[in-house]
Each structure stands twice: as C-alpha cells, then as structure tokens.
N, C-alpha and C positions, 0 to 999 in steps of 0.2 A: 626421794620423791614420796610424798605422803598424800596420795589421792583418797578420796572418800572410800573407794573399794578397799584400799590397804588399811585405812583406819578402822572400818567396819570389821574386816577380816581379823585384825589383830585382837578384836574383842569378841571373836566367835560368831559375828553376824555374817552369814555366807550370802553371796549373791543369789538372786532368785532363779538364775539359770543353773545353779549347781544341782547335781543329781547324785545324791548319797543316801543310802539306807541308814537306819539308826546305828547299826554296828560300825559303819564307816565313819559316821559323825563322832562316835566315841573314840575311834582310832585317831582322827585328825586332832581332837581335843588333847589326847595324850602326846601326840607328836608336837603340837604347839606348846604344851606345858614344858616338855623336855627343851625345846628350842629357847623358850623364855628363860628357863633355869640356866642354861649354858650361856646365853647372851649376857645375863646378869653376872654370872660367875666370871666372865671375861671382862667385866667392867665396861661394857658397851653402853653408849648413851641411850636414854629412853626411846628416841625415835628408832634406833636400831633394834632395840628389844621388841618394839612393836612390829617392825618390819620382819623380824625373824618369826614372831608369833603368827603374823599374817601368812607367811610362807607355809607354816604348819597346817593352818586351817585350809588354805587354798590348794595344796598340792594334790589332793584327791577329789577336788570339787566335781569332776566328771567321771569318777571311777565307776559308777554304776550306770553310766550312759551306754546305749547300744554301740558296740565297736563299729558296726557298719555305718552308723551315722557320724562317728568321729573320724574315720579313715579319710574321707575326702576333705576334711577340715585341717588336717595336719600337714606340715611341709613334706615334700616328696621324699626326703631322706628318712622319714619316719613311717611311711605308709606300709612298709613290709613288716613292721613290728607285729608280734602277736596281739590280738585284740585286747587283752588285759593290760598291755603296756602303752596303749594309745592315749590314755587319759592325761598324762603329764604334757606331752606335746599339744594336745587339744586345749588344756587349760591355758598354757602359755600363749597360744594363739588367741584364745578368747579374751584374755585380759589385755593383750596388746599394749598400747601406750599408757595404760593405767598402772603400769609398774615398770621399774628400771630393768635394764638388760640383765644384771646379776640375779635379781629376783625371778625373772622369766627363765633364765638358764637353769636356776635351781629347780624350779617346778618342772620345766620341760624334761630334764634328765634325771630326776630324783630316783628312778628305777634303774637307769643305765649307768650313770656316772658320766662325767664330761670334763675334759682337760681345761675347759674355760671356767670351771667352778672357782669361785672365791670361797672365803670362809663360810658364808651362808649356805652355798650349794653343798659343800662337804658336810656341814652340820645337818642339813635336811636329809641328805643321803643316809647319814648315820642314824638320825632320830627316827626316820621311817623304819629302818631295820631293827633298831634297839628298843623301840617303845615297849613299856612293860606289858601291854596286852598281847604281844606276840607269844605264841606258845612253844616255839622250837627252842631247844637248848637254853632253857631258862637260866641255869647257873652261869653259863658262859656269857649270855647277853647281859645279865645283871653285873657280872664282873666288868664287862666293857663299859656299862653305864657309869659305874663307880669311878672309872678312870677318866671320864669326860667332865669338862673340856680340856683339862690340863695335859692330857696325853692324846689329843685329837689325831695327830699324825700317826702314831703308832696304832691306835684303835682303827683308824681308817685303813691301814695296810692290812690288818687282820680281817676286817669286814670285806674289803675288796677281794681278797684271796678266797675267802669263804664263798662269796657270792659267785665269782667266776668258776670256782671248782664245782659249785652246785650246778650251774648251767652246763658245763662241760660234761659232768657225770650223767646228766640227763639227756645228753645228745643234742643240746641246743647250740645255736650259733651265737657268737658274740657280735653285737652291733659294733660298727666302727667307732662310735663314741666311747663305748665300753673298752675297747682294745686301747684306744688313745689314753683314756683315763688311767687304765691299768699300767701302761707303759710310763706315764708320768709319775704315778704314785711309786712305782718301782725305782725310777731314776732318782726321786727325792730321797729314798731310803739309802741310796749309796753314798 
C-alpha cells in the first residue's frame, strides 16, 4: 500500500503532525538510510525499499510529544508503558489505514519487539538500535551493522538478548509483547 503519507515519508517528508526535535530528525534519517541500504542488499523491489525507508522516518514521528497527551491515544495494552515508549503505539494509531498492518506493527513495537514482526519489523527494531549515531558500545554495534542484512537472524538474537538484559539489569519489567518476541526469537534459534 503506497499512500501519499508513505511516499512522502520514504523521501524524508514528515507529516505536519510529527513532533521531533532536530537531533531526532537526524536519528530517523540515519535509521531510514540503514533500512534503505538493507532492503536494497536483500534485492527488494523499489516499492518495498520505499516502504522500509518510510518506516525509518515515521517510527519516531511523535517521540518528542508529551507522553501525557499520547497515553489516552494508544490501545489499552500499551497505556502502562513508560512515557518514552508511547510514541511507537501512538504513531501506529495516528497513521491508521494510511499504512498496512506490517508497517504499523513495525512502528508500534519498534522499541518492544513483537512476535507478529515480519522482516520489516525486525529490520526496524535492529536499525533503531544499531544506527551509527548511537553512542553505546560503538565497536560492537558497528560489527553488528557489518553483518546486516545477511546475518539478520543472528544479529537479532544478539540485540534482543542485550536489550532484555539491559531492562532486567535496571529493574524494569518486560512488556508481554517483548516476552513473546524473545520466546519466538529463542525458539527460532533452536
């Protein structure tokens, strides 16, 4: 489904309702660039490359919005999330029928993971974590980027383990979507 929203986003033109500071716009541009690169390396057709790029630009479209304004706009199962994680579900709700289910799931759960993820969702989850502007563990994340997309499943296992370990080490609770995604990734590795 190539709506005007997706076509515009694929080229970096964000909707007027987006709320992102300049540093966030730089981040989404880097995520979109990684997704474009990976989609091309996978030999995906041009419309899929555009769709992947759009996901990169849209995933944080409401990242700098007030969490108290976003909370009532997200589905009930996401309302208990910490404020900084509400933007994915809020963007997915905001774009509604202007994007297909796979693209909305990718955006909705890009911070949590989701067992419904297709290849796009998995790639967005990874690109958001691995984009070169991130400052944590630069040698490790660079080594993971070099393995993408040819070793996507193995890289995904490493990233999921690291993210879950970080949440647990900091006393956080795992969302049911994250638990289900982790179980799925583990089962695929067996």
